[in-house]
N, C-alpha and C positions, 0 to 999 in steps of 0.2 A: 366285888364280883357282880357282873350284870345279871339281872333276873333271867331265868330260863325262858326261852321263847316257847309259846304254846299255840298250836293251831287246832281248830275244831273243824272236822270234816263230816258233812252229812252225806250218807250213801242212800240214795233213793231206791226203795224196793229191792233190797239185796237178794231176796229169794226168787222173785219173778224175773228180774232184769239182770241176769248174770249168765252170759253164754259166751262160748269161745274164750274162756279164761279171763273175762273182764274183771273178776275179783282180783286178779293179779295186779291191776292198776292201783288198788288200795294198798296191797302189800308193798309195791315198789315205793309209793309215796311215804308210807310209814317207815320203811327201812332207810330211805335216803334222808328222811328227817332225823331218825335215831342216830345215824352215823355222825350227824352234825350237832347232836345234843338238843334237838328240837323235839318237843313233845307233841305228838299228833293223837288227838282223841277222835275216834270214829263213832258217829251216832247213826244207827240204822233208822231209816224212815220207812216204816211199813204202812200198809193201808190203815187209814184213820189215826195216824200218829200226829200228835201236836208237837210242833217244833218252833222255836223262836229263831226264824231265819236271820234276823239281824245280829244274832250272836255267832253265826257261822262264818268261817273264813274260806272254806272250800266246799264244793259239792261235786258229787259224782253220780251220773245217771247212766247205767249200763244198757246193753242191748238184751233182748229177750225174744223168745218165740212169739208168734202172732197171738197165741192164746194168753201168754203172760202179759203182753203189752195191753191187750184188751181188758184184762183184769184190773190193771192199775190206772188206765187212762182217765176214767171218771174221777177217781180219788185225786189224781194228780192235778187235774184242772180245778175241781171244786174245793178240795181241802187245802192244797198247797199253792195253787196257781197265783193268786193275787199277792200274797206276802212274799213268795219266792220271786215273782216278777219284780217287785219293788227292790228286793235285795240284789238281784242281778243288775238292775239299772243303777244301783248304788255301788257296783263294782265287785260283788261276790264272784269269786273265781270258780269256774265250773268247767268240767269236762263231761261231755255227753257223747255216747257211742250208739250208733245204729238206731234202735227204737227210741232211746232217750233223745237222740238228736232230732228225730222226726217229731216227737211230741213237743219240742221247743219251737217248732215252726208254726206256720199259720194253719195248715190242715194237711191231712193225708186223704187223697182221693183213691179209694181202692179200685182194683181192676174191674169190679162189677158195678162201679158208680156210686158207692157209698162214701159220703164226705164226713170224715172224722176230724173234729176241731183239735187244734193244738194250742199251746200257750201264747204263741205269737211274739215271743221275745226275740226270736231269730227271724229275719226276713227271708225265709225259705218256705217252700211248699213241696209236698211229695206226692207223686202219682204212682200207683201200683202198676207193676208190669207182670207179665206171665213168665218171663224168663228170669231166673236168678243170676245175679252177677257175683261170681265166686272166684277166688284165687288170691295168691300173694300179690302185693302191690308195693310200689315205691312212689313216693310223693316228694317232689322238690318244693320245699316250703320255707317260710320265714316266721319266726316267733314274734318278731316285731313287724312293723310295716316294711314291705320288701325293700324300699329305698334306703332303709336304715340298717339293713343286715344282709349279709350274704346268704344265699339259699342253702338249706340243710337237707340231707336226705332223711325222710321218715319211712320206716318200713312197717307193714302190717298185713292183715288178712281180712278180706272183705267177703261177705255173704249176705246179699240183700236183694229183694225184688223191687223195692221202692226206688223210684228215680227222683232225686231231690234237686230242685232248681232254685237258683239264688236270685234275690232281689237286690236293689242298689244299696241297701243299708248294711250289708255284710261284705266282708272281703273273703276270698278263698284262703283256706289254710295253705294250699299249695296247688301245684300243677302235677297231674298224673304223668309219670314216666312209664310205669308198668301197671297194668290193671285197668279197671273201669272208672273208678272215681264215683262221684255223686250220681251221675245219670248216664254214663257211657256215651255222652255226646260232646260236651264242651271241655272235657279234660280237667274240670275243677274237682278238687278234693277237699271236703270239709268247709266249714264256715266259721268266721271269727267276728264277734261283736263284743265290744267292751272287753271284759275278762272271761268271756265264754268261748270255748272251742267245742264245736260239734263236728263229728266225722263218722265214717264207716270203718275205721281201722281197728279191728279186733287184734287179738294175738297172744297175750294182751299188749296193748300199745306202749305203755310207759316203760316196762323193763327192756323193750327193744329200742327205745328212744329216750335215753337218760336226759338228753338236752330238754326234751319236752316236759319230763317230770320236774326237772329243776326250775323250768320257767314257771310252772304252776305254783310251786312252793314259794318262789321268790315274789311272784305277784301277790300272793296271799300275805306274806310277811310285810311287804311294803305297804299294803293297804292297811294292815292292822297296826304296825309299829311306826315305820318311818320310810319315806321314799328313798332314802340313801342306804337302806339295808343291802348288804351283799351276802352271798352264800360262800362258805368256805369250800374250796375245791375238793373233789373226791377223785380217787384213782379209777377212772372209767375205761381203762385199757381193754379189759376183756369185753365189756359191754359194747364198746365202739368197734372192736374187732369183729364181734358177732354181727353187728349192724352192717358193717362193710362187706362181710362175707355174703350176706343175703343180697345186698345191692349188686355185688359182682355176679353172684349166681343167677340173678334175674337179668343180667345183660346190660346194666347201667354203667 
């Protein structure tokens, strides 16, 4: 009998960076792993936590209010930054939402001119705006490079005042069909680099988009065990019906 597969997931600042149901992403990953007999161990990474990033397989960094983001930003850069950055360059699988996404970029320039540094692992930067970008959204995206895969619909909910702009070292997660996207200008939504996905899609994202949840799990398993690993299929009839209902409701 093959050994049971085990994944370790680090959740960054679960108390401060958990808004609009982002904790539901952890629940979705854990449940989809459990249905397949995969053990998922979740390690909370709080302020001043020591963690061996090289032992982790997945990481999640949720969104938070501006006050929560300010509380963790210094710790994130000084305590976790260098070792986390090395792990991400080595292929650590990560999903970052909203504030977590912003902190992975080069910097956040607030609307009053204050420049807040980020980790710089994602080639993006964010500029604060006075108007919040709020509402349901639909993104046409691809989990692999677009030329290798047909576009899929991702659904979510966005609520952000920061406008995030992409550099050449990232590719967009997808194109906005409904909503604002990263900056309400170029129709780009989310950024992908190595095994990192950053975006503004709350909701939570993964229960609404089981294809994306499975993509993260599969990338982590292949990195840890073998590139030929596959996932046993699940019956996602209800999940996909709910996803398509939202897509149609929003006019796509």
